[in-house]
NULO-882458 format. One record per residue (C-alpha): x, y, z. Coordinates in steps of 0.05 Angstrom, whole numbers, plus 32768, in hexadecimal, padded with zeros to 4 digits. Example, Ala and Ser with C-alpha at 12.3 -4.5 7.8 and 13.67 -1.06 7.14 Angstrom:
BEGIN
80F67FA6809C/81117FEB808F/
***
This chain:
BEGIN
800080008000/801B80457FED/8026807D801F/7FED80A58000/7FBD806A8009/7FD3805F8050/7FC880A98060/7F8380A68040/7F7080688068/7F8A808780A9/7F6580C7809D/7F2480A2808E/7F2A807880CD/7F3B80B480F7/7F0080D980DB/7ECF80A280ED/7EEF80988132/7EEB80E18145/7EA780F18126/7E8080DE8164/7EB081018192/7EAB8141816A/7E5F813D816C/7E60813581B7/7E8D817181BE/7E5F81A08197/7E3381CC81C2/7DE981D781BD/7DF5821F81A7/7E218208816D/7DEC81DA8153/7DAE8204815D/7DC782468141/7DB4825780F9/7DD2828980C8/7DBE82A08082/7DE882CD8054/7DB882FD8031/7DC483117FE8/7DE783547FD8/7DA483737FC5/7D95837A800F/7DBA83BD800A/7DAC83D87FC4/7DD3840B7F9B/7E1B84177F89/7E4A84217FC4/7E8784467FAC/7EBF84537FDC/7ED9842A8017/7EAA841B8051/7ED184288092/7E9D841F80C9/7E57840280D2/7E2484108108/7DDA83FD8110/7D9F8414813A/7D5E83EC8132/7D5383E880E7/7D80842280D4/7DC8841680BD/7DFD844B80B6/7E41843F8095/7E7C846E808E/7E9984708048/7EDC848D8033/7ED984A07FEA/7F1084C57FC5/7F2884ED8001/7EE084FD8017/7EB884DD804F/7E6E84D2804F/7E3984AF807A/7E0C84808053/7DCB846C8075/7D9A84338066/7D5584358084/7D2583FB808E/7D0A84018047/7D4F84008026/7D4E844A8018/7D9684648012/7DAA84AA8029/7DF084C88024/7E0984FF8053/7E4B85228043/7E7B8526807E/7EB1854F805B/7ECF8582808C/7EB285C8808E/7ECE860280B6/7E88861E80C0/7E6C85DC80DB/7EA585CB8109/7EB286108123/7E68861E8131/7E6085DC8155/7EA185D8817C/7ECD86148186/7EFD85E981AE/7F0F85BF8170/7F4C85DE814F/7F8985D48124/7FCB85E38146/7FE286248126/802A860C8123/801885CC80FD/7FE985E480C6/801485C6808F/8019858080AB/80018547807F/7FC0853A80A4/7FAE858380AA/7FC285908062/7F91855A804B/7F59857B8073/7F6785C08056/7F6985A2800F/7F228588801B/7F0E85CF802A/7F2985E67FE6/7F6E86027FF6/7FA985F77FC6/7FEF85E37FDE/8007862B7FD6/7FCC86457FFF/7FD986128035/80218628803A/800B86718040/7FD7865C8072/800C8638809C/80378677809C/7FFE86A480B1/7FEA867480E8/803086748104/803286BF8101/7FF086C28126/800A8693815B/804586C1816A/801386F7817E/7FEE86CD81B1/800986A981EE/7FEA866581DE/7FF4863381A6/7FAB86358192/7F8786718177/7F478690818F/7F02867C8174/7EE186AB8143/7E9586A58144/7E8586CC8105/7E5D869B80D8/7E6E86C5809B/7EB886C180A9/7EB2867780B5/7E97866C806F/7EC5869D804C/7F0386788033/7F2A86B9802C/7F1E86C98075/7F3086828089/7F75868C806C/7F7F86C9809A/7F5986B780DA/7F7986838106/7F3B8675812F/7F19864B80FB/7F1386018107/7F1985BF80E4/7F2B857A80FE/7F55854E80D0/7F49850E80F7/7F2684D280D8/7EDB84CC80E2/7EBE84998113/7E7784848123/7E5A846F8166/7E16845E8182/7E07848B81BD/7DCB849881EA/7DA884DB81E0/7D8584F5821F/7D44850081F8/7D4784D781B8/7D67849781D2/7D9C847481A8/7DB9849E816F/7DF5849B8140/7E2E84CA8150/7E6284D8811B/7EA184F88136/7EE38515811F/7F1085368152/7EE2855A8183/7EAC8566814F/7E6E853A8154/7E2F8534812B/7DEE850E8138/7DCB84E28104/7D8784CC811D/7D718485810C/7D29849F8104/7D3F84D380D0/7D8384BF80B3/7D8284F4807C/7DAC852A809E/7DE0853780D4/7DDB8569810D/7E1485868135/7E1B8573817F/7E2985B081A9/7E1B85D081EC/7E0485A78227/7DEF856D81FB/7E39855D81EE/7E4185478237/7DFE8524823D/7E0984F18205/7E1F84AC821E/7E49847C81F5/7E22843B81FC/7E5A840D81E6/7E8C842B8218/7E6184228257/7E7783E18279/7E5383E682BC/7E32842082E0/7E76843082FF/7EA6841982C9/7EB284338283/7EDE841E8249/7F0E844E8227/7F3B843F81EC/7F74846681CD/7FA0844B8196/7FB3840481AD/7FA4840E81F7/7F6483F8821C/7F54841B825D/7F21840B8294/7F0B844B82B7/7EDF845A82F3/7EA6848D82F6/7ED884C58303/7EFF84B482C4/7F3B849782EA/7F5F845E82C8/7F59841D82F1/7F7A83ED82BF/7F9983F1827B/7FAB83BC8247/7FCC83B88203/7F9883A481CF/7F6183BA81A0/7F1783AF818F/7EFC83A581D7/7EB5838B81DE/7E8D8375821B/7E5E833A8223/7E1783578224/7DFF83208255/7E3F8322827F/7E54836B8287/7E91835782B0/7EB083328275/7ED783598242/7EF4833E8200/7F2B835F81D8/7F62835081A5/7FA9834E81C1/7FE68369819C/7FFA83208191/7FB983148169/7F9582EC819F/7F4E82F681B8/7F5283018203/7F1C83038238/7F20832F8275/7EF9832B82B7/7EEE837282CF/7EBD83628308/7EEE8379833D/7F1283AE8314/7EFB83E78341/7F1483C68382/7F4E8398836E/7F9483AE837E/7FB0838C8340/7F98838D82F7/7F6D835282E0/7F93832282B3/7F7B8317826B/7F6F82CE8257/7F7A82B68210/7F3D829681F0/7F24828181AB/7F5A8266817C/7F5182948140/7F8B82AB8116/7F9482F6810A/7F5283118125/7F428358810E/7EFD8367812C/7ED183458161/7E89834C8178/7E5C832681AA/7E1483148199/7DDD833681C3/7DD082F681EC/7E1A82E981FA/7E1D82A581D8/7E4A82B1819C/7E8882D9818C/7E8B82F38145/7ED18300812B/7EED831A80E9/7F34830180D9/7F67831F80AA/7F5E82E58079/7F1A83038068/7EF082D0808E/7EB982DB80C1/7EB682A880FA/7E7B829B8129/7E9782798168/7E71825A81A3/7E89828281E0/7E7D8247820E/7EA5821281E9/7ED0823C81BB/7EB882128180/7EAB8230813C/7E618231812A/7E67825080E4/7E99827180B5/7E8B82A2807C/7EC182B58049/7ECD82F3801E/7EC28322805A/7EED83608054/7ECF8385808F/7EBD83AB80B6/7E81838980D5/7E4E8394810D/7E138373812F/7DD083968129/7D988399815D/7D79835A813F/7DB983328149/7DC7833080FE/7E0D833C80E3/7E1B837780B3/7E5E8375808F/7E84838D8052/7E9A83578022/7ED783547FF6/7EB183777FBE/7EA383B27FEC/7E5983A17FF2/7E3183A88032/7E1583638042/7DEB83448079/7DEB82FF809B/7DAA82EF80BE/7DB182C780FF/7D8682AC8136/7DB282CB816C/7D7782EE818D/7D4D82AE818D/7D84828881B1/7D84829381FD/7DC582978222/7DE582528222/7DF0824D826D/7DAA82528288/7D7A8219829B/7D4A822B8264/7D7F821B8230/7D8C81D6824F/7D4281C5824E/7D3D81DB8205/7D7B81B381F5/7D5D81728210/7D1C817E81EA/7D42818D81AA/7D6B814D81B2/7D2D812281B4/7D0A8146817B/7D468146814D/7D5680FC8159/7D0E80EB8144/7D1481158106/7D5780F880F1/7D3780B480F5/7D0480CA80C0/7D3880EE8095/7D2E80E78049/7D6280F78016/7D4B81317FEA/7D1E814C8021/7D3281968026/7D0681A88062/7D3081CB8098/7D2E81AE80DF/7D5081C1811F/7D92819D812D/7DB38180816C/7DF3815E8182/7DF5811881A0/7E1880D68191/7DD680B1818C/7DBA80E5815D/7DF880DF8131/7DF180938130/7DA7809A811D/7DBB80C880E4/7DF1809780CD/7DC1805D80CE/7D8A808380A9/7DB980998071/7DD78053806B/7D9280348061/7D8580628026/7DCA80678007/7DF08026800F/7DC07FFB7FE6/7DBC802F7FAF/7E0780347FAA/7E0E7FE87FA7/7DDC7FE47F6D/7DF480217F47/7E0880117EFF/7E1180587EE4/7E3680977EFC/7DF580BE7EF6/7DD480957F2E/7E0E80A37F5D/7E0E80ED7F4B/7DC680F27F62/7DD880D27FA4/7E1181037FAD/7DE2813D7F9F/7DB381247FD5/7DEC811D8007/7E0481637FF7/7DBE817F8002/7DB8815B8045/7DFC8175805B/7DE881BD804B/7DAB81BB8078/7DB781E880B6/7DA181B480E9/7DD8818480D1/7E0F81B780DB/7E2F818C8112/7E24814A80EE/7E49815780AD/7E7C812180BE/7E4580ED80BA/7E2F81058075/7E788107805F/7E8080BC806D/7E4B80AB803A/7E6280E1800A/7EA880C18009/7E89807C7FFC/7E5E80977FC4/7E9A80BA7FA3/7EC180787FA4/7E8680557F82/7E82808D7F4F/7ECC80877F40/7EC5803C7F36/7E8B80447F05/7EAF807A7EDE/7EED804F7EDA/7EC480157EBE/7EA480437E8B/7EE8805C7E76/7F0280167E6D/7EC780057E40/7ED680437E15/7F1F802F7E0F/7F0E7FE77DFB/7EDC80017DC7/7F11802F7DA7/7F437FF67DA5/7F117FCC7D80/7F0580047D4D/7F50800B7D41/7F557FC17D31/7F1C7FC67CFF/7F3680037CD8/7F3C7FF27C8D/7F3080347C69/7F38807F7C70/7EEF80857C84/7EFB80587CC0/7F2E80897CDC/7EFC80C27CE1/7EE480CB7D28/7F2080A97D49/7F3A80EC7D63/7EF680FE7D7E/7EED80BC7DA3/7F3380BF7DC1/7F2681077DD9/7EE780EE7DFC/7F1180BA7E1F/7F4380EE7E36/7F0B81197E52/7EF080DE7E79/7F3680D07E95/7F3F81197EA9/7EFF81187ED3/7F1080D67EF4/7F3180D07F39/7F51808B7F3E/7F6B80807F85/7F90803E7F75/7FD580527F59/7FE0800F7F35/7F9D80137F13/7FAA805C7F01/7FEF804C7EE2/7FD480117EBB/7F9C803A7E9D/7FC980747E8A/7FFA80457E67/7FC180267E41/7FAA806A7E2A/7FF0807D7E10/7FF5803C7DE9/7FAF80487DCD/7FC2808E7DB6/800180757D93/7FDA803E7D6E/7FA580717D59/7FD980A17D3D/7FFB806A7D15/7FBA80567CF4/7FA5809E7CE6/7FE880AF7CC6/7FE480717C9A/7FA6808D7C77/7FBB80D77C74/7FC980DA7C29/7F8680BA7C19/7F6380EA7C49/7F8281287C29/7F6F81107BE4/7F2881017BFA/7F2081477C17/7F3C81687BD8/7F0C81407BAD/7ED0814F7BDA/7ED8819B7BDD/7EBE81A97B96/7E8081807BA6/7E7781A77BE6/7E7D81E87BBE/7E4681D17B8F/7E1781C27BC9/7E2682047BEC/7E1B822C7BAB/7DD382137BA9/7DC282347BEC/7D9982737BDF/7D9A82957C22/7DC7829F7C5F/7D9982727C87/7DA1823A7C54/7DEC82437C55/7DED823F7CA1/7DC182017C9F/7DF381DF7C70/7E2981E77CA6/7DFF81BB7CD4/7DF381867C9F/7E1581407CA0/7E3D81537C61/7E5C81907C82/7E6C816B7CC3/7E8C81327C9C/7EB9815F7C72/7ECD81877CB0/7EDE81477CD6/7F0981307C9B/7F2F81727C9A/7F3A81717CE6/7F57812A7CE0/7F9081427CB3/7FD181437CDB/7FFA81727CB0/7FE981B97CCB/7FF881DD7C8A/7FCE81AE7C5F/7F9681AE7C93/7F9581FA7C95/7F9781FF7C49/7F5C81CF7C3F/7F3581F07C78/7F4182337C57/7F25821A7C14/7EE881FE7C38/7EDB823F7C5D/7EE682667C1D/7EAE823F7BFC/7E7F82527C34/7E96829A7C38/7E9182A87BED/7E4A828C7BEB/7E3682B77C25/7E5382F47C03/7E2D82E47BC3/7DED82DD7BEA/7DFA831E7C10/7E0883437BCF/7DC7832B7BAF/7DA1833B7BEF/7DBE83817BF4/7DAD838F7BAB/7D6583797BB6/7D6083A17BF6/7D7C83DF7BD4/7D4783D97B9D/7D1183D07BD1/7D29840B7BFA/7D2984377BBC/7CE384217BAA/7CCB842E7BF2/7CEC84737BF2/7CCA84857BB1/7C8684707BCC/7C9084987C0C/7CA684D67BE5/7C6A84D17BB6/7C3A84C67BEF/7C5485037C15/7C4C852F7BD8/7C0485167BD1/7BFA85207C1C/7C1085697C15/7BDB85747BE0/7BA885527C0D/7BBD857D7C47/7BAC85BC7C21/7B67859F7C11/7B5B85887C58/7B6C85CC7C75/7B3685EA7C49/7B0085BD7C66/7ACF85E57C90/7A9D85B17CA8/7A9F856D7CCB/7A73854E7C95/7AA485627C5F/7ADE85467C89/7ABA85037C92/7AB184FD7C46/7AFD85077C3F/7B0884BF7C55/7AE584A97C15/7B0984DB7BE9/7B2B84B97BAD/7B6D84DB7BBC/7B6D84C17C04/7B5A847A7BED/7B92847C7BB8/7BC484947BEB/7BB3845D7C1C/7BB784297BE5/7BFC84417BD2/7C13843C7C1A/7BFD83F37C1E/7C3983DF7BF4/7C6783F57C2D/7C7B83C77C67/7C5683D47CA8/7C8F83F97CC9/7C91842C7C8F/7C47842C7C7F/7C2C843B7CC4/7C51847E7CCF/7C3B84967C8A/7BF284837C97/7BF884A67CDA/7C0A84E77CB6/7BC884E77C91/7BA184D47CD0/7BC2850D7CF6/7BAE85407CC1/7B6685297CC4/7B6785277D10/7B83856D7D16/7B4F85887CE7/7B1785657D0C/7B3085827D4E/7B3385C77D30/7AEB85C17D16/7AD485A77D5A/7AF585E27D7D/7AD586137D4C/7A9285F47D5B/7A9F85FB7DA5/7AAE86457DA0/7A7986567D6D/7A4186337D4A/7A5A861D7D05/7A2986127CCC/7A1F85CC7CB1/7A4785DA7C72/7A7C86017C98/7A6F86417C71/7A60866D7CAE/7A6886737CF9/7A35868E7D2A/7A4586B37D6B/7A0886C57D93/79D786DF7D5F/7A0C86F57D2C/7A2186CA7CF1/7A6386D67CCE/7A7C86B57C8D/7AB686847C8F/7AE786967C58/7AE986637C20/7B27866A7BF6/7B1B866E7BAB/7B4786467B7C/7B8786697B67/7B9A866F7B1D/7BDA868A7B00/7BF7869D7ABD/7C3986B47A9F/7C4686FE7AA2/7C7A872B7A84/7C9887687AA3/7CB6879F7A77/7CFE87927A63/7D3287AC7A34/7D2387A679E9/7CF8876C79D4/7D0887427A13/7CE3873D7A55/7CF087157A95/7CC286D97A9B/7C9786D57AD9/7C5586B47AEF/7C1F86D97B16/7BE286BB7B38/7B9D86D87B42/7BB186F17B87/7BEA871A7B6A/7C2286ED7B82/7C5D86EA7B51/7C8E86B07B46/7CCD86B47B1D/7CF986787B07/7D31866A7B39/7D6D86787B0C/7DAC86A27B11/7D8D86D77AE4/7D4886E77AC9/7D2C86BA7A94/7D2386E97A59/7CED86DC7A25/7CC9870379EF/7C85871A7A0A/7C6186F379D3/7C3A86B679E9/7C3B869B79A2/7C87869A799F/7C9E865079A1/7CDA866079CD/7CAE868679FE/7C7D864D79FF/7CB5861A7A0D/7CCF86437A48/7C8A864D7A64/7C7E86027A60/7CC285F47A80/7CB4861E7ABE/7C6986167AC5/7C6E85D87AF2/7C9B85FD7B23/7C6B86387B22/7C30860A7B30/7C5585EA7B6B/7C6386307B87/7C1C864A7B82/7BFA860A7B99/7C2C86027BD1/7C1A86457BF0/7BF586397C31/7BCB866A7C58/7BE7867D7C9C/7BA786757CC5/7BB286787D11/7BB386347D33/7B7886277D61/7B8F862A7DAA/7B6B85F37DD2/7B7086207E10/7B4586567DF0/7B0486607E15/7ACA868C7DFD/7AA886A77E3B/7A6486C97E3A/7A87870C7E41/7AB686FF7E07/7A7E86E07DDE/7A5987237DE5/7A9987487DCE/7AA487187D94/7A5D871F7D7D/7A64876B7D7A/7AA687647D54/7A8787357D20/7A4D87657D16/7A7E879D7D06/7AA687707CD7/7A67875B7CB3/7A5A87A57CA7/7AA187AE7C8D/7A9A87747C5C/7A57878D7C44/7A6C87D57C37/7AB687CA7C28/7ACD88037C54/7AE588137C99/7B1287F37CCE/7B0087D47D10/7B2D87EB7D4A/7B2E87C57D8B/7B4487F37DC3/7B5487DF7E0A/7B8C87D87E3D/7BC687A87E32/7BB687607E40/7B6A87637E39/7B6A872E7E01/7B6687597DC2/7B98872E7D9B/7B7886ED7DB2/7B3487047D99/7B5187137D54/7B7386CF7D53/7B3186AE7D65/7B0D86D27D2C/7B4386BD7CFA/7B4186747D12/7AF586717D11/7AEE86917CCC/7B2D86737CAD/7B5086B57C9E/7B9A86C67C9B/7BB486FE7CC7/7BE687307CAA/7C01875A7CE4/7C1987A17CD9/7C4387B37D16/7C3B87FD7D26/7C6A882B7D4C/7C8288737D48/7CBC885E7D1B/7C91883E7CE5/7C9E88637CA4/7C7388657C66/7CA688387C42/7C9B88037C78/7C5288007C63/7C6687ED7C1C/7CA687C37C23/7CCC87947C51/7D1587837C46/7D3887407C42/7D7F872B7C39/7D9F86F47C10/7DEB86E97C0E/7DE786E27BC2/7DB487197BB2/7DC487477BEC/7D8B87727C09/7D4A876E7BE4/7D0387897BEC/7CC487617BFA/7C7C87767BFD/7C68878B7C43/7C3587677C6E/7C05879F7C5E/7C0D879A7C13/7C09874E7C13/7BCF874D7C44/7BA0877D7C1F/7BAA87547BDF/7B9D87107C01/7B5586F97BFC/7B3586EB7C40/7B6E870A7C67/7B6B87327CA8/7B9B876D7CA7/7BAA877E7CEF/7BC987C17D04/7BE887B27D49/7BE787F17D74/7BCE881D7D3B/7BD0885C7D66/7C1C88557D6A/7C23886A7D21/7C3E88AE7D10/7C0388DA7CFB/7C2188E47CB6/7C28889A7CAA/7BE2888B7CC7/7BC588BD7C95/7BDD88917C5B/7BA7885F7C6F/7B6D888E7C62/7B5C88727C1B/7B64882B7C35/7B3288337C6D/7AFB88567C44/7AD2883F7C09/7B0F88427BDA/7B3088077BFE/7B7588127BE0/7BBC88287BF3/7BE1885B7BC8/7C2E88597BCA/7C5E88887BA8/7C9D886D7B87/7CC588A87B6C/7C9788CD7B3D/7C6888917B36/7C2D887F7B60/7C1A88377B6C/7BD488247B82/7BC587E27BA5/7B7C87CF7BA9/7B6587A77BE5/7B4187647BDA/7AF6876A7BE9/7AF987317C1C/7B3187507C46/7B2187677C8D/7B4487A27CAF/7B4D879F7CFB/7B7887CA7D28/7B8887CB7D72/7B9D88037DA0/7BAA88107DEA/7B85884B7E06/7BAE888C7E02/7BD088AC7E25/7BDE88737E55/7C1288517E29/7C54886D7E0F/7C5D88767DC4/7C1388807DB4/7BED88BC7D9B/7BA388CB7D8E/7B8888B17D4C/7B7D88E47D16/7B3588FA7D0A/7B3988DC7CC4/7B4688967CDE/7B14889E7D17/7ADF88B17CE5/7AED88727CBC/7AF288437CF9/7AC3881D7D25/7ADB88137D6D/7ACF87DB7D9E/7AE687E17DE6/7B0787A27E01/7B0C87A17E4D/7B1E876F7E82/7AE6873D7E91/7ABB87557ECC/7AC787317F0D/7A98874B7F43/7A4E87467F33/7A2987847F48/79EF87587F5C/7A1C872E7F89/7A4D86F67F7D/7A8486F17F49/7A8586E97EFE/7AAB86AC7EE3/7AC386CB7EA1/7B0D86D07EB1/7B0B868F7EDA/7AF3866B7E9B/7B2F86867E75/7B6086717EAC/7B43862C7EBB/7B6386087E7E/7BA8861B7E9B/7B9D85EF7ED8/7BA685A47EDA/7B6285987EFA/7B3785C07EC9/7B5E85BA7E88/7B2885907E67/7AEA85B37E82/7ABE85DD7E54/7AAB86257E62/7A6686117E7B/7A8385DC7EAA/7AB5860D7EC8/7A7D86417ECE/7A50860F7EF3/7A8885FC7F24/7A9886467F30/7A5086597F3D/7A4686207F6E/7A8786317F93/7A81867D7F96/7A39868F7F83/7A11865A7FA9/79F386407F68/79F585F57F71/79EA85C77F35/79EF857C7F2A/7A2585867EF5/7A5285AF7F24/7A4685807F5F/7A5B85447F36/7A9A85667F1A/7AB085817F5E/7AA5853E7F80/7ACD85197F4C/7B0A85467F50/7B17856C7F92/7B5085917F71/7B1E85BB7F4A/7B0385DE7F87/7B4985ED7F9F/7B5E86097F5B/7B1F86337F56/7B2F86507F9A/7B7586627F81/7B5886837F43/7B2686A97F6D/7B5E86C57F98/7B8786DA7F5B/7B4B86FD7F3B/7B3B87217F7C/7B80873F7F7D/7B7F874E7F32/7B3B876E7F35/7B50879A7F6F/7B8E87B37F49/7B6487BF7F0A/7B3287E97F31/7B6B88127F4F/7B89881B7F09/7B4788337EEC/7B3C88637F26/7B8188817F1C/7B7A88877ED0/7B3788A97ED7/7B5088DA7F0C/7B2688BB7F43/7B6388A87F6D/7BA888C37F7A/7BC6887F7F87/7BF688737F4C/7BE388317F2C/7BFE88377EE4/7BF187F17EC9/7BBA87BF7ED5/7BC087737EDD/7BB787557E98/7B9A87137E83/7BE086FD7E71/7BF787087EB8/7BBC86E47ED9/7BCA86AA7EAA/7C1486AA7EBF/7C0086AA7F08/7BD2866E7EFF/7C0786487ED7/7C3A86527F0E/7C09863F7F44/7BF986007F1D/7C4385EC7F1C/7C5986027F62/7C4485FB7FAA/7C4186447FC1/7C1386777FDF/7BE8869E7FAD/7C0086E17FC8/7C4886CC7FBD/7C3C86BA7F73/7C1286F87F66/7C4987257F81/7C7E86FD7F5D/7C5C870A7F1A/7C4287517F24/7C7487787F4D/7CB487717F22/7C9087947EE9/7C8587D47F10/7CBD88077F09/7CA788397F3E/7CB988207F85/7C8088467FA5/7C4E88287F74/7C6B87E37F81/7C6187EC7FCC/7C1988027FC1/7C0B87C67F94/7C2B87967FC6/7C0287B28000/7BC287AE7FD6/7BCE87667FC3/7BDB8750800A/7BA087788025/7B7287567FF3/7B8C870E7FFB/7B9587108046/7BC286DD806B/7BF086B18040/7BD8866A8037/7C0786388015/7BE686107FDE/7BF885C67FDF/7BEA859A7FA3/7BD385537FAE/7C02851D7F99/
***
């Protein structure tokens, strides 16, 4: 027998002999404790930096993290929420909290202090200068520390810090302790030097400085040994002190902890790396120091803790393991690896630690459920557990994963051994395949992993060893069968085909041998020799047929190429590679022994496959390119057709006409064309058409909501007044000739609206002004398509319908009056309507509404004192190639555009001489006369054009002047004021509230009548079923209405004061009212922010007032009207 076999036999015998003795030695605590390592997700999120300390109170965990020269406290609450608190030093924080913390003025440039100053933002040069100034300051005072400066501004001013020596920072490392607060109980205290901050476990989101009397009232829980004894540590010295702070005993060591259930017992790590115990029961009265006693044989301990019930010592060693040791017996109950540290025990008795990947982890234990091992209750529980566990082991079934409680006893171990033997031995004896034994080993491994069998693993190992021997025997037999089979094949080889697969089969045998563990050396040597001989015989036979094999491969490749060339897609080519033909040729090539020949033939084979793939890819790419081009052409054509349809759709004025559009031949043809596209291209194009129809339908619905539209869409009715909707007439165009030199004239095209288009060429296209001339006809035909695209592509700039527009009863009355005047203007082709009112009363919005409702373009003529008569005729553009050029003005273009609204914005701002030029335009002549040199040019207005102006009331606005009598005589005026708020009969009007409601989240979708009903029920005591239902459904509406009511109260008050001042009824200078724009801005900001109404009103209004005295008056008026401030809180 070899030495290795003897050692194995001795070890096996010793293991069986000592198993029962080991079981007897295990304590009840060792067998009944349970532990479970939780996954890393227990503490979520990235954890950059190095964790240096861990502390826990209840369900709150705080760790200190050093990250790139900075320190922070990272907290985890019971829900897993993570909060980070920066602990970087701050002069202001430290100095304000503790004026007795300081930096020695003679050592400002030392390494530790320099690091602290760098955190505060000082450079090396500044630190050197700082050190010099501190030394200079120290020479002026008798002590080595400077006086404390209490100025908070100086504390936060880095330039002052460099000069004042009283400012404070502590460069020491941060520490964390759990201390007892006189009012809040246990809290976290983070300290550095003499500076301390509280982190509350109930609100771990911020730190608070400890100062004043509280600094002396906090008690360090971990340091209190007995009522009269305390623990104090400094560097590597442990001191026992009395209540007066006198040192009674001192020892060399680190990491002292006390036993929670035996306060007189202290544990610490000695300088020699041992864990010592110390009895301090007589420390206060003994004349000599207590002697530490070595305990627990652990190598290189780094940290130790005692569980809350005093049963287990938990120790982290420098080899990155965590040991749980029974304090009573000193035996190891469990070991966890990959523990970098630090670690701590929380209030539940669970272990929190940092692993080698710098992750915070948790081990759940039953420490709290395990009573102290020395009491009578534990002994009673032990006996009951013995009986129960023995009964359960007798019923043990392999594969049963239910967890039971464990126990230690020789009879229990024998019961376990007998139970496993009954289920395993017979199966092992009858096993004929390795798979059967593998299943048995799996069951044994599962049994061994069960917590209650922690002390009985030796018993399971006995059967595991036996099963592994059986498995090795079966695998050896299987290997021998494979070897014999290959030997038979070698004998039968008679052709090159018989050699194929020999390498594969021999490789299978080698893999089986590699996985086999043969314990018998003689059997192992015999098998290995047999394998070497088998390999030599195989190689001899393979080499004998090499020439035939190479020839066979060379002759087969052309046939392979023919088969591959018939594949028509990449999938078919890939499928060939899995075919028997491909596998056979590859096997033949791999069997060639000459590397160069093997590589050459493999390259030819791969070239056949690669070239076919490239041919398929080329054909595919060509087809895809053709398809892409065809798709692109279809999309381009459909978008051109869609543009034409868009122009038609925008001319639709009724819902019935829009519904018929779905059956329009052009729409049907467009959809049919899009069907030839794949879904991913077709759907976006179809959506374009659907969007056009949807937008038009929404616009028609909105028009119907504001005013009653006729069935055919030809008119709109407001109140009792009907006004025509403009219907654009078809545009026609023709070539035109302008006078040129000699017989030639520049070619141009002009439409029936007077718009002119010229060919886009470097110079004018010159033709003879004779339509019968063949050359002229050819050029007209050449450019006519471009001219048509230009004229048909011109779209009318009608204002978009704003979904937030609301037509109140007040504005409906105004709009009806305006439409009556415009009807008169259309009928008599003379006059201008002028809307006059203060800024922000809604004049421009009313004009936009009219244009949107009646489908008219707006051409705006901006008016100011600098507008010259040339500005009425021309505008100027610039082109890098052409330079500056003239264009027709908005006025000239507008009066020639059928159905247009020409709008003079602030018409009373025009210079009187310029305003006078409009006289012939505003009377029955309806034309503008311009002078160009000695020539006069007359532009006649289209009969369907409307003239509207706006003006603020003079003389309240700068840059305005009274209108001339000539314009006044030709004009009709309509006063536009702010909507009335207070009802003379009592209550409040809802007009302006209806306008503001769409700008709130709660009322954005309500109609004017619905808002009016809610308003009347809330403020006018007019209850309705509609309002009650709406207000009950959404409580936010009542709150938003209340906010609007407050805003309008303030706005109405300021408007009344403004009117009184303007009319001379008051001397209080209010020079500008609150406009609708400003009340809208106030509501928008209230909708987005939680703030008091008075704050937002003042925020919007006051900055616009230049005069300080007026601003004070307005502020006082707002606050007097709105009363006490009430913060508005939005529901979540």
